[in-house]
C-alpha positions in Angstrom: 11.2 39.0 12.4 10.2 38.1 9.2 11.5 34.7 7.4 10.5 33.6 4.2 11.6 29.9 3.5 11.4 28.4 0.2 11.3 24.3 -0.7 10.6 22.1 -3.2 13.6 23.1 -6.1 15.2 20.0 -7.7 16.3 18.8 -11.0 14.0 18.0 -14.1 14.2 16.8 -17.3 12.3 19.0 -20.4 8.7 19.2 -20.0 8.8 18.4 -16.5 6.9 20.1 -13.3 8.2 21.2 -10.2 6.2 23.2 -7.5 7.9 25.6 -5.1 6.7 26.5 -1.6 7.6 29.4 0.2 6.6 29.3 4.4 6.3 33.1 5.6 6.5 33.6 9.4 6.7 37.3 11.0 4.1 38.4 8.4 0.6 37.5 6.8 1.2 36.6 3.1 -2.4 38.0 2.8 -1.6 41.8 3.2 1.4 42.1 1.3 2.3 41.9 -2.2 3.6 38.4 -2.5 6.4 37.2 -5.5 8.7 34.6 -7.1 11.5 35.7 -9.0 14.5 34.2 -10.4 17.9 34.9 -11.2 20.5 32.3 -13.5 23.8 33.1 -14.3 24.6 36.5 -16.0 21.2 37.6 -15.6 19.5 40.1 -13.3 17.2 39.1 -10.6 13.7 38.9 -12.8 10.3 38.9 -11.6 8.3 35.4 -12.5 4.9 35.9 -11.1 3.1 38.2 -8.4 -0.1 37.7 -5.7 -1.5 40.9 -4.1 -3.9 40.8 -1.3 -6.5 41.4 -3.8 -5.6 37.7 -4.9 -5.0 39.0 -8.8 -2.1 36.5 -10.1 0.3 38.2 -12.8 3.1 36.6 -14.6 6.1 37.6 -16.3 5.6 36.6 -20.3 8.5 33.8 -20.6 6.2 31.7 -17.8 2.3 32.9 -18.8 0.7 29.7 -19.4 2.9 27.1 -17.7 3.6 28.8 -14.4 0.7 29.1 -11.4 1.3 31.7 -8.2 -1.1 30.7 -5.8 -1.3 30.9 -1.6 -2.9 29.6 1.6 -3.3 32.4 3.6 -4.4 30.1 6.8 -0.8 27.9 6.4 0.7 31.4 5.4 2.6 29.3 2.3 3.0 31.0 -1.1 3.5 28.5 -3.9 4.6 28.3 -7.5 3.4 25.2 -9.5 5.8 25.1 -12.7 4.8 22.8 -15.5 6.4 22.7 -19.1 9.8 23.1 -17.8 12.8 24.0 -20.2 16.5 24.5 -19.3 15.9 28.5 -20.1 13.9 27.8 -16.8 17.1 26.7 -15.0 17.5 29.6 -12.2 17.6 29.9 -8.5 14.1 30.7 -7.7 13.4 33.3 -4.8 10.4 34.2 -2.6 9.7 37.9 -1.8 6.9 40.2 0.1 6.5 44.0 0.4 4.0 45.8 1.7 2.5 49.0 0.2 3.7 48.8 -3.3 1.8 48.4 -6.8 1.4 44.5 -7.1 -0.5 44.4 -10.6 1.8 45.1 -13.3 0.5 42.7 -16.0 3.7 41.7 -16.9 5.6 40.4 -13.5 9.1 41.0 -14.8 8.5 44.6 -14.6 8.7 44.5 -10.8 12.3 45.4 -9.5 14.0 43.4 -7.3 14.8 46.2 -5.3 11.5 47.1 -4.6 10.9 44.3 -2.1 12.9 44.1 1.2 11.9 40.8 2.1 13.6 37.3 0.9 14.1 34.0 1.0 17.3 31.9 0.4 16.4 30.8 -3.1 15.9 27.6 -4.2 17.4 25.8 -7.1 15.7 24.5 -9.9 17.7 22.9 -13.0 16.1 21.7 -16.0 18.2 19.4 -18.2 17.4 19.1 -22.3 
């Protein structure tokens, strides 16, 4: 069965950095549209970044230039490097995977969470001012 397990969340001050990892089993991430979503209090789950089988990273406008999505196909791990963090980035971050969907919206925020069928348990990221 598919399992996605996030790690690397935590608490940092404004301007700090964190790197999230998503270890996948039961699927090959190289064959999937892989994504990071986040959900904060009172807001819907929103797309943050995507990386498809063609290795073209896409980002939400709110994180472009600060976040980097990458993957290690050999280790089957997806990453999200987050720099210049602000309190607005505080959220639970989820790793998601789906096959056979369009993965290349220029604005990753356009991806609907409902189109992804495989999810991790989430990792809390808290940024203090």
